[in-house]
N, C-alpha and C positions, 0 to 999 in steps of 0.2 A: 804514340801517346794518346790514348783514348780518354777524353774528358767528360764522357756522359755519366749520368747518374742512373745506373742500371739496377734492376731488381736485386741482383746479388750484393749490391752495396747498401741495401736497405735493411734495417733491423726488423721492422714490422712487429709481430707479436712478442718478440724477444726483448723489446724495450723495457718492459717491467722487470725482467730478470736482471738486466744490466743495472737498473736503478737499485734493485735490492742487494746485489752482490758486488757491484763495481766500486771503484775508488771515486770519491767525490771531491770536486774542486769548486770553490765559490769565487765569484767576482761580483762587481757591483750590479750588473744586469743579468748575469748568467750563472747557472749551476751546471757543471759538466760532470757526467759520470763516464768512466771508462774501465774496461777490463780486456784482457787478452782474448783474441778471437781468431778464427781461421784466416781472415783477410780483413782489410779495413771496411767497416760497416758503420752506418750512421742513422740517427733519428733525431728529429727536432720536435719539441713539445712546447706549446704556448697555452697557458690557461686563459679562461674566459675573462678574468679580471684585467688582463693586459690591454684589451681594446676590442674594437669591433672585428668582425670576421676578415675584413679587408686588411687591417693592420696585422692581425695574427698570422694570416697566410703570407703576408709580405715578409714578416720576420722569419717564418719557417723557410721560405724560398731563399732568403739571404744566407741563412746558416747552411742550407744544402749547397748553395753556390760556393761558399768558402770550402766546404768539404770536397766538392767536385773538382775544384781547381787544385787542391792540395793532396788528393787521395794517393797519387803516385809517390809522394814523399812521406806518407804516414806509415808507421809500423802496423802490424796486424793487431788492431784493437777494435772493439765495439765501442762506439762513442754515442752518448745521448746528451744533447744540449737542451736544457730547460730554461726558458726565459722567465725572469722574475717580473713582478708586477710593474716596476718602473721602467721597463724596457720599451714602452710604446713610442717614446719620442727620440729614440736613438737612431743615428744614421748608419748606412751600410758600412762605411769606412771604419766607424768605431767598433761595430760588431766584428768585422773582419780582424781588426787589430787585437781585440780582446780574445777571440778564439785562438788566433795564431800564437799570441803570447802564452796562453794557458798550455797549448800543445807543446811549445818549446820548454816551458817550465816543468812540465810533467814528463818530458823526454819521450813524446809520442812521435816525433819526427825522426826519420832516418838521418844518419850523419851525412 
């Protein structure tokens, strides 16, 4: 069970395509887009209004960490997490719970 976040798990330039054509799910602090893909891939986006660079990078790391831990239990979907402006003061545990709840609700997890 390899839990690293390798290049094949990153969306990169395809992030915009997933946002345009993917299914959207909103929560209080996050907006998640997903669409079927070749294998589980992930991207996190944080706008400048969310906080300074340290806070924005921390939020992206937290989202990638949730994906890294759960990627073996995810179906083959491309997933983009976009943080909303009020997410600056949220803790890791809250972010993890929100992301996992959305993945369960949208049936992105394997049985």
